[in-house]
C-alpha positions in Angstrom: 95.0 142.9 99.8 92.8 139.8 99.8 95.4 137.1 100.5 98.4 136.6 102.8 101.5 134.5 102.2 103.1 132.9 105.2 106.5 131.2 105.5 106.8 127.6 106.6 109.3 127.7 109.5 109.2 124.1 110.5 107.6 120.7 109.9 105.9 118.7 112.7 107.3 115.1 113.3 104.7 113.2 115.2 103.4 109.6 115.7 100.1 110.6 114.2 100.5 109.2 110.7 96.9 109.7 109.6 94.1 112.0 110.6 92.0 109.2 112.1 92.9 108.8 115.7 94.3 112.3 116.3 92.8 113.9 119.4 90.3 116.6 118.5 92.0 119.1 120.8 95.5 119.6 122.1 96.7 118.4 125.5 94.3 115.5 125.8 97.1 113.0 125.2 100.7 113.3 126.5 102.3 112.4 123.2 105.8 113.8 122.5 106.6 115.1 119.1 109.0 117.6 117.7 109.2 120.4 115.1 112.0 120.2 112.6 112.9 123.8 111.9 113.6 124.8 108.3 116.4 127.1 107.1 116.9 129.9 107.8 114.8 129.5 111.0 117.0 126.6 112.3 119.1 129.1 114.3 119.4 128.6 118.1 119.5 132.4 118.5 115.9 132.5 117.5 115.1 130.4 120.6 117.1 132.3 123.2 115.0 132.8 126.3 112.3 130.3 125.3 113.3 127.9 128.1 111.6 130.4 130.5 108.2 129.5 129.1 106.5 126.1 130.0 104.1 126.2 127.0 103.9 127.5 123.5 101.3 128.4 120.9 101.8 126.7 117.5 100.3 128.3 114.4 100.0 125.7 111.7 98.4 124.8 108.4 95.7 122.1 107.7 97.7 120.7 104.8 95.9 117.4 104.2 92.3 118.5 103.4 92.0 116.5 100.3 88.3 117.3 99.5 88.3 121.1 100.3 87.4 123.2 97.4 89.6 126.3 97.4 87.1 128.6 95.7 84.0 127.6 97.7 83.2 129.0 101.1 81.3 126.7 103.5 79.5 128.8 106.1 78.4 125.8 108.1 80.0 122.5 109.1 79.1 119.5 111.2 81.4 119.2 114.3 82.2 115.6 115.4 81.5 116.6 119.0 77.8 117.1 118.1 77.5 113.7 116.5 78.4 114.8 113.0 74.8 115.5 112.1 74.1 119.0 113.4 75.2 122.0 111.3 76.6 125.2 112.9 78.6 128.2 111.7 82.1 127.4 110.7 83.4 130.3 112.9 81.8 128.7 115.9 83.9 125.6 115.4 87.5 124.5 115.0 86.7 122.6 111.9 89.6 122.0 109.4 87.3 123.1 106.6 87.5 126.9 106.9 88.3 130.0 104.7 91.9 130.0 106.0 93.2 126.5 106.7 95.1 127.6 109.8 95.1 125.8 113.2 96.2 127.0 116.6 97.4 124.6 119.4 98.9 125.2 122.8 101.6 122.6 123.7 104.0 122.0 126.5 107.7 122.8 125.7 110.1 120.0 126.6 113.4 121.3 125.1 115.1 122.7 122.1 118.0 120.6 120.7 120.6 121.2 118.0 121.7 118.0 116.2 124.3 118.8 113.6 122.6 121.5 111.4 119.2 120.4 112.6 117.3 122.3 115.3 114.3 120.5 116.9 111.7 121.8 119.2 110.3 119.0 121.4 106.8 119.4 122.7 104.1 117.4 124.5 100.3 117.5 123.8 100.3 118.3 120.1 97.3 117.3 118.0 99.1 117.7 114.7 99.4 115.2 111.9 102.9 114.1 111.0 104.2 116.5 108.3 102.1 119.5 109.3 103.7 122.8 108.3 104.3 125.2 111.2 104.0 128.9 110.3 104.8 130.4 113.7 105.7 129.7 117.4 104.7 132.0 120.2 105.1 131.8 124.0 102.0 131.0 126.1 101.4 133.8 128.6 99.5 132.5 131.6 97.9 135.7 132.9 96.5 136.7 129.6 96.0 133.5 127.6 94.2 131.5 130.4 90.6 132.6 131.0 89.4 130.6 134.0 85.7 131.4 133.7 85.5 131.1 129.9 82.4 129.5 128.3 83.1 126.9 125.6 79.7 126.2 124.1 79.2 122.6 123.2 82.8 121.7 124.2 82.7 122.9 127.8 83.7 119.5 129.3 86.6 117.3 128.4 85.5 114.2 126.5 85.0 111.0 128.5 87.6 108.3 128.3 87.2 104.5 127.9 89.2 101.7 129.4 91.7 100.1 126.9 91.9 96.3 127.0 94.3 94.2 125.1 93.3 90.9 123.6 95.5 87.9 124.1 96.8 87.9 120.5 97.5 91.7 120.8 99.5 91.2 124.0 101.6 88.5 122.2 102.2 90.8 119.3 103.0 93.8 121.6 105.5 91.8 123.6 107.2 90.5 120.5 107.5 94.0 119.0 109.0 95.2 122.3 111.5 92.4 122.4 112.5 93.1 118.8 113.1 96.8 119.7 110.3 98.0 117.3 108.0 99.3 120.1 108.7 101.1 123.4 106.8 101.5 126.6 106.3 105.2 125.8 104.6 104.4 122.5 102.3 101.9 124.2 101.3 104.4 126.8 100.7 107.1 124.2 98.7 104.7 122.1 96.5 103.7 125.0 95.9 107.4 125.8 94.8 108.0 122.2 92.5 105.1 122.1 90.9 105.9 125.4 89.4 109.0 123.8 87.5 106.6 121.3 88.6 108.1 117.9 85.5 106.8 116.1 83.1 109.3 114.5 80.5 110.1 117.1 77.7 109.0 114.7 79.0 105.4 114.5 77.9 103.1 117.2 78.4 99.6 115.7 80.1 97.7 118.5 81.1 94.9 116.2 82.8 97.1 113.6 86.6 96.7 113.5 88.5 100.0 113.1 92.1 100.5 112.1 94.6 103.3 112.6 98.3 103.8 112.2 100.2 105.2 115.2 103.9 105.6 115.1 105.2 102.5 113.3 102.3 100.1 114.2 98.9 99.4 112.6 96.2 98.9 115.3 92.9 97.2 115.0 90.3 97.8 117.6 86.6 97.7 118.5 84.7 100.0 120.8 82.1 98.4 123.2 80.3 100.4 125.9 83.0 101.7 128.2 85.9 99.7 126.7 88.2 99.8 123.8 89.4 96.3 122.8 92.7 96.1 120.9 92.4 93.0 118.8 95.5 93.2 116.6 98.8 95.1 116.5 101.2 94.8 113.5 
């Protein structure tokens, strides 16, 4: 056997509408999202006892790799954490471009809800694009899954965070969206957490370049200068 077929048990619903801006690791941002379970896996009996666990492992598919050639193996990649210029072995990274496009993320379990025929698993800390197929859910076991003295190579330390500053125009737009019920305090807080990680590619250092990203239902324009992220526009 040279290939393996896996079922899609659920679909992630998250505010990350595009790959740009998604944290490069889970649990860097306290963003809530949920998994919409697919039949026949939308059965509450399958989740009996899960409330005893605070965290879960999600096994999922990199489904939006538009330029990956299915028949070509790439033994080396360029991790963003190393500036996007240094090549290292693909198995020494968490790159999306790998032989099996499978990802693994640990997230905090909030709750499991049944709404009509829909079963949703609400989690915090996901780093998954909206629409990501979920192929398995497993409980996180603290005594065996957490290795306190583990070495993490080039990613030993958590990335530094920048201060997020709103321009006057962005504040006006933000307040108007809140007033119209199109934006919530929770989304604002989550957006600021995402931007504080500076989602720009590490090899780009143009402080005047305006970047854009879509988060939840808003389009954000921002610039990155020294220790600050300046939000210039919010639509």
